[in-house]
N, C-alpha and C positions, 0 to 999 in steps of 0.2 A: 614318658608316654607322649611327649610333645610330637604332634603331627601324625600319630599312629591312629589306625582305624580299629574298630571292634565290629566283628561280623557275627550276627546272631543267626543260628540255624536251629531247626527243630520242627516238630509236627505242627500243623495248623492248630490253632487254639492253645498252644503252650505259652503264649504271652510275649512273643518276640517283639512285636510292635509296642505293646504297653510297657514292658520292661525297658525296651530300647529308648523310648522317649524320656523316661525317668533317668536312665543311665546317662543319656546325652546331657541332660541338665546337670547331673552330679559331676560329670567330667568336664563340663564346659565345652562340649562338642556340638557339631551339627547332627541331625538325625535324618536318615534316608530310609524309606520303605521301598524296597526294590519291586514289590508287587505294584505299588502306585506308579513307579517309574515305568514299568512294563505297560500299564494301562495308559499312561500319558503318551509314551512313544507309539503305541499301537492305536490310540484313540478308540479303545474298546475296553469293556469290563473284562476281567479275567474269565468269568463264566461265558462271555460271548466269544472270546478267543478259543476257549476249549470247545465250545459248541460248534464253531465254524472251522477250526483247524484240527480238531481232535487232540488227544493227549500228546501224541508225538510232535505235532506241529507247535503246540503250546510249549513243550519242553525245549524245542529248538529256539523259539523266541526267548524264553526265559534264560537259556544258556547264553545266547548272544548278548542280551541286555546286561546280564550280570557280569559277563566277561569284559564288558566295555565300561564298567563303572570306574571312574578315575577321580577319587576324592582323597582328602587328607583330613585327619582329626574329625572323623565322622563315625557315628554308630549306625551300622547298616543292618536293618531287619530284612531277612530274605524270605522268599516263599518256601513253604515246606518241601517242595520238589526240587529246589535248587541243587541238591546233592546228586541228581541224575546228570547234571551237566559237568563233564570233566574239565572243560576249558574254564567254565565259570568258577569252579571250586579251586582250581590251580591258581587262577588270577586272584580270587578273594584271599586265599592263603598267603599270596605274595604281597598283599597290601595291608595286612593286619592280622590280628589274633581272631581265630574262629572259635566261637563259644557255642556249644551245644546246650540249649535250654531243654533239659530232660524232665519229662513229666510222665507218670505212669499212664498206661493205656486207659484205665477206668476214668481217670480225670479228664483225659483228652476226649473220650467218648461223651462224658457229661457236658463238657464245655461247647462242643461242636453241635450245631443244630443241623439244618438241612445243608448237606455238603455241596449240593449243586449251586445254592445261592452264594456260598463262600468262594466258589471258584477253586475248589480242591481238585487237584489232578489225580483222580482215581479212575482206574480202568473199569469198564463195564463188567459187572459181575464180581468185582473185587470188594471184599468187606473192609471196613475200617481197620479191623484187627489184622487182616492180611497186609494192608498198607503199612500199618504201624510196624509189624514184624519185618517187613521188607526194608523199611527205611532206617530202623535202629542201627544196623551195622554200618550203614553209610554215614550216618551222623557221627558215630563213634570214630570211624576211619578218618574223617576230615577234621574233627575237633582238635584244637590245641588245648582247650579247656572244656571239661564237662561240668555243668552247673545243675545240680539237682534242685528243682524248684519245689518239690513236694513240701508242704507245711510252711512255706515262706510267703509273706505278703509281697505285693509288687515292690514296695520300697525296700523291704528286706532283701529281696532278690537282686534288685539293682545295686545295692550296697555290697552284697556278696560277690556279684559279678565284677564290680569295680575292684574289689580287693584281689580277686583271682587274676584279673587282667594286669593290674599293677605288678603283682608277683611274677607273672609270666614275662612281661617286658623287662623287669629288673633282672630276672634270671638270664634272659637272652643277652642283655647288655653286658653282663659279666661273663658270658660264654658258658653259662650253665644250661641245664636241660629245662624242658617245659615245667611250669609250676603246677 
């Protein structure tokens, strides 16, 4: 795993950042939240970017920023809409293992509060359920590893992802298929 990155994708509220911080500590890696990187580079909150640029404008910025991440030995927590950016996802897959943190819709709905305050890229009139159903196939398409979070604590999830990532990189090193 030396020098490798772990990229976490999934719905807002699934715990990418929380699990990512703990995972980075366990692996002895750095941690990068790409939403914070976007805010830093744009000098605006995600909700401000969405409000000023619209969903499409935000997704273009998100795609550009994520496609430009150049790190090693880092756990990267991405925004939930990163999977709409083809260039970003191709780049992220080329620099590490992409892990989909999967959580059932009902739990996502329970965890999320006001979507506008979180800076969630949701189209006008679209329900959270529709957004969830739209993104599920994209998360699965890009994932090297699918990690089902249901019933696991944060630390249990971080250890589970660690084990899956180690298996994944070991299998690739030996010429095998994804773990």
